[in-house]
N, C-alpha and C positions, 0 to 999 in steps of 0.2 A: 434747649438751644434756640429753637425757632422763636419762642417767646422773647428771649433776650435779643435776638436779631431784629424782631419787629420793634422792640423798644429803642434800639440804638441805630437802626438803619437810616433814619432821617439825618442824624448828625453825621454818620459816616458818608452819606451820599453827597454832602456838601464839600468834601475834600477833593482836591485836584487828583490826588493819588488814587482815590477810589474811582474817579471818572476814567482815568487811564486803565485801571484794572478792568472795569466794566467794558471798555472799548476792546480790550484784548480778549475778554471772555466771549464777546459777540463775534469777533473774528475767528476765534477757535470754533465756536458753534457753526459758523458759516462754512468753514473748511471741512470739519469732520462729518457734518450731516450729508455731504456728498460722497465722502470717502467710504463710509459704512454702507452706502448703496452701490459702490463700484462705478460711480459716474466718472471718476478720474482717480488717479493715484498721485501721491505726493510724498516725498521723503520726509523723515522726521526733521531733518535740518531745514528743508525748505518751508515746512509748516511753521517752525519756530521763527524763521525770518519774516514770513508774512504776518504772523501774529504780532511780532515786536515792532515791525517797521511799516506795516500797512499792506493793503491788497493792491500791489503794483506788479504787473507782468514783468517789468524790467528787473525785479528782484528774483525772478524764478528761472533758473537755468533749464534748458531743454532736457538735460540729463536727469533732472530731479522729478520729472513727471512723465506720464504716458501719452501726452497730447501736446499740441501747440500751447505754449504758456499763455498767450493772449486769450485763447479759447477757455482754458482752465480757469483763469482768473475772472473772466467774464461770468462763468457759471457760479463761481464762489461769490462774486459781487451780487448776483441775483439772490443768492441765499441771504447775503447781508442785508440787501434791501428789504427782503421779507421780514427778517427779525426786527429791523428798525421800524417797519410798518406795524409790527405787533405793539410796540411802545405807543405809537400814535393811536392805534385802535383802542388801547386801554385808557389812554388819557382822554379820548373822545367819548368814553362811556357808551360805545356802540354795542347793541345786543348782537351776539353771535348768530349768524344765519348762513344759509347755503350760498348766498351771493358773495359773502366775504370769503368763504372757503374756496370758491371758484377764483376769486381775485388772488388769493394766496397761491393757488396752483399756477396761475398765469405768471406771477412774479417769479416764483421758484424755478420755473421751466423756460423762462424767457429765451435763453440761449441754448436750449436743448430742442433740436428740431426732430430727432428721431428716437426710437426705442427699439430694443430687441425683443421680438416675439417669436412665436412658432406657427408654422403653417399646419394644414390638416394632416400632413405626414409626419409632423413632429420635428421638422427641420427649423433651425434658427434663421429668422429673417429680420431684416431691418424695415421698420415701417415709420410713416410720419406720425408725430405725436400731436394730438389735438390739445390745445391749451384751454384750460378752464371749462372743459366739457365732460359730462359724465361718460363713462365707457360705453362702447357699443358692442364689444366682444367680451366673452368670458375670460376670466383670468384666475390663476391658481398658483400655488407655490409647492414645489416638490421638496420634501424634507430629505435629510441625509439617510434616513432609514428606509427610503423608498416610498413612503406614504405621501399622499397628495392632499392638500387642504384647499377646498373649493371656497372661493369668495362669493359674495352676493351676486346673483345673476343680473345682467344689465337691465332687464325689464323691471326689476324691483328696486333699483338704486335710488331713484328719486323719492319714492315713498319711505325707504329705509333712512335716507338722509333727513327727511322731515321728522321722522320718528326720533332720530338721534338728537336733533336740535331741541325737540319738545322735552325729551328726557333730561337733557343737559340743563335746560332752563328750570325744570322741576327740581333738579338736584341743587341748583343755586338757591331756589326758594327754601329748600330744606336746610341749607347751610352745610352741605357736604364739605369736609376739609379739602383744601386745595390739592394736596398730594394724592388723595384718593380719587378726586374728580379728574385730575390730570391723567392718572393711570387708566381710569375707566374710559375717558373720552378717547385717549390715544388708542387703546385696544379696540374699542367698539368701532371707531372709524376704520382701523386697519382691517377688521373683519368684513366690513362692507366693501372696502377697497374700490371706491367709486370712480377713480380715474384710471386711465389706461396705464399710466406710469407716474411716478412721483408721489405715491401715496405715503411712503415712509417719511419723506421730508415734510409733507403737509401734516401728518400725525404728530411729528415732533414740534412743529409750529403750534399746533393746537394745545399740546401739553404745556409748552412754554407760555402760551397766552394765559392759561389758567393760573399758572404760578405767578406770572407778572401781575395779574389782577390782585393777587393777595400779597403783593410786595415782596415776593421771593425773587430768586435769580433765574436766568435762563437755564433750561434743561440741556446741559452739554453731555452728549453721549459720544465718546471717542471710539476710534478703532480698537483700542485696548478693551473698552467696555462691551464691544459688540457680542462676544460669545455669551456673556451673562445676560445681555439685553435680549438676544434671540431666544435663549433658554427661558427667560421670564415671559416672553410673548407666547411661547409654546405652552407654558403652564396656564396662562390666561385662556388660551384656546380650549383647554380642557376644563375650564371653570374655576381655576384658582388664580385670582388677581393679586394675591398677597406678594409673590416674588417681584412683580412689576412695581407695586407700591413701595416695597422695601428698597428696590434699586433706585427709584426716583428719590426717595428720602436720603439714601446714602450719597447720591450725587449732589443733592442740595446741601447736605451737611458739609461735604467736601468743599463746595464753593464758598459757603459761609465761613468755614475755617480759614480759607485763603483770604477772604475779605477781612476777617478779624486779624490776620497775620500780616497785613500790609505794614510796611516799614514807615515810620514817621520821620525818617532821617532826610527825606527828599523834600525840600522847600524851594519853591521858585525864587531864584536870585532877584528877580525883578519885583517881588512883592514889597509893598510899602512897609516901612518899619512899624507904623501904627497898626497895619493889618496883622503883622506877625505878632505884635504884643497882644492884640485882642484875641488872636487865636490861642496864644499861650495861656492867657487868663481863663479863657473858656475851657481849655483842655485841663488845666489844674482843677477847675471847679468840677468838671465832669469826673475827673480821676478821683477826687476826694469823695464824691458821692458814691462812685462805684466801689471804691476801696472800703468805704464804711459798710456798704451792703455785704461785701465779701468778709469783712471782719466779723460781722454779726452772724452770718449763716454758712456760706459755702465752706470755709476752712474747717469748721466744726464737723460738717458732714464728711469732708475728706479725711479728717483725723480718724473718724469712726470706721471708714472704709479701709484705711491703712491698717488699723488694728485687726479688723476682720480678715484682711488679706494675709497678714503675718500668721495669724492663728490657723487659717486654712492651709497655708503652705507648710506650717509645722506639722499639721496632721498628715499631709501628703508625704512629707519627709519620713514620718514614722512608718507609713504604709510601705514606702519604697525600701526603707531599711529592713523591715520585717521580711519582705519578699526576696531581696537580692543580697543582703549583706553576707550571707554564707557562701555565695557563689563567686565572689570576686575579692581577691586580696586587696586590702587597703580601701575597700568600699566605704563610703560615708555619704549620707544625705542629711541636710539640716536647713533650717530657715534662719534668715537674719533680716534686719531692717534698719532704716534710718528715719526716725520720726522728725516731724516739722521742728525747725529751730535747733536741731541737734547738729553736731559736727559731722556725723555720719550721713546726714541728709544730702550733703554735697558730693559724696563719694561717687555717685553714678551720673554726674553731670554730662560727661561726654557721650556715654551710651544713650542717654535720653535725647540729646541734641541730634545724634546720628539717626536714631529711630524716627524722630519727628520729621527730620528732613526727608527721609524715605517715604513717609506717609503724606508729605506735602503740607505741613502746617508748622507754626512757630510755637515751641514749648516755652512758656513764660515761667521761669523758676524764681523770678523776683516776687511774683504774686503768691506762689505756693510751691513747696517742694518737700516730698517725702517718698518713701519707697519700701517695698518688701521683696525679698528674693529667696528662691529655692536653690540651694547649692547641691549639686550631685557630683561627687568626686569618685572617679574610677581611675583609669589610666590617664584621663584628662579631666579637667574641671569644667563643668557646664553650669551656667547660671541662667535661671528663668526669672526675669525681673519684671515686677509690676511697679510702675512709676506714676506718681500723682503730681500734677502741675497745672498752671494756668494755660489757657488757650488764647493765642493772639498776643500782639505786642502791648495792647493796652489792657487795663483792668476791666475787661468786658463783663465780668461776672460769670464767665464760663470756666469751670475747672474740668479736668479730664484725667483719665488713667490710661496709659498705654502699656502694652506687654511686649517683651522681646526676649530673645535667647542669644547667648554668645558663649564662647569659650574663654577661659582665662588661663594663661600659662606663665610660669616663672622660669627665668633663666638662672644660670649658676650664680650670678651676682645678686639674685633676688629681685630683679626688675620684673615688672608685670607687662605681659603682652595680651591685649584684648583682641579676640578674633572678630570676624565679621558679625555685626549686629543684625539679627534676623527678626523683623517684626512678626509677631504671632497673630496680629489682627490687621484688618484692612483699614480700620479707622479707630481712633481712641474712644473709650467709653466717656461720655460727657454728661455733666449735670450742672445746674445753675443754682444761684441763691434763691430763685423763685420757686424751686421745687420742694415738695415735702420730703424731708430726710428719710422717712420710712419707705416711701415709694422708690426713692433712689436706691436704698439698700436692697430692695427686692429685685430691681432691674440689674443691679450690680452683681448680685449673687448668681443670677442666671448667666450673665455675661462671663463672669470669672470662671464658673465651672467649665464652660466650653473652652475657655482660653487655657486653663490648666491642662486639660486633656490634649489640646493642640501642642502645648509646650512639651509634654511628655512624649507625644508621638515624634516630634522633631528630635528630642534627645535619643529616643530609641533608634532613629536612623543613624545616629553617630556612634552607637555602641558596636 
């Protein structure tokens, strides 16, 4: 998916709708980076308003936050200035150094005058916050289990930061992938914790900087992501960086899916007719090229994955029947499917749309549509559905499979009622026309095995 993003990002970035999407993404980043640090609170409704309409204190009612709205928005604007500065830094091809890191801290904390610390007796006290200066006092974090993690002592900070920059530049020379380097730099900086306060915000800026340099999107970690984010950092503290790398990758794929799912229905009314026609011609040309690639590669891979899924679910149905059929009257488990271009392929349209909406992306069933399902019938009918489709409004070359579970009931007249659609995954399995089909098959098999088990666990809870 990342390869396809790099191939198509330049064209997408020329669109007004993408510019608006990116502006909202940066505002989301600016708001959430302070919320997850507890610098201020903001209701979900107020957050949405500021993202959609802009960072204006007049849009923020006093009841929607824990401080004066003017003060809160000023702090958010500082974060926004910092992320905008990252784009300027990348475009200027400046080498990363400690001086820029100190600049970042000054911008991020411009309207934060104090921080909460502890005195020698362990009492919480409010102290003045130095801007852009290495810490002069020890700092640590207390975990929920009562353990304490000690950060780098103040007297070693300057040397450790120089070492950090040297290692980072060496990684750049080695060609370390952006997601791995972003996770490493974020965690390594966090372990040093060079500032008195604001280290989390600076570390997320540094991770975003690495991603932007490689033409990725800002690293948006929200209050919803915070538990997994903290857990990943704790794993990195113990020497395992993989959970943090995986989280960064998941968040990037989510943002890329949202970018690919941008609607093309919004066109500025003031655009000149010639400009619109040129855009349409270019779009048709791009679509023809992308669709040709899809016709040649991706759908064939999807067809084989759909067949593999149906056979796997048929095997699972046999195992379930053998284990439980004698325990429940009327029990029955079986697999069914809808292959591409068949009439049955359209039977699960609404379930797929519902699931994709919950996962935050657009399922394009004009590009491709097929599915396979495991049906388990006891006193109620439960369906575990694997659905294959395109990702995003355009023929981006990315296909995906998502999995979900729901109940299906029939009333006396024979009408069908579909229960709540429950996604079994946090994000769809994705593959592109640029990937080797054999490699996709191996990835998919591992993904599917875990997802089938998740579906059976969810079914077990309903029994």
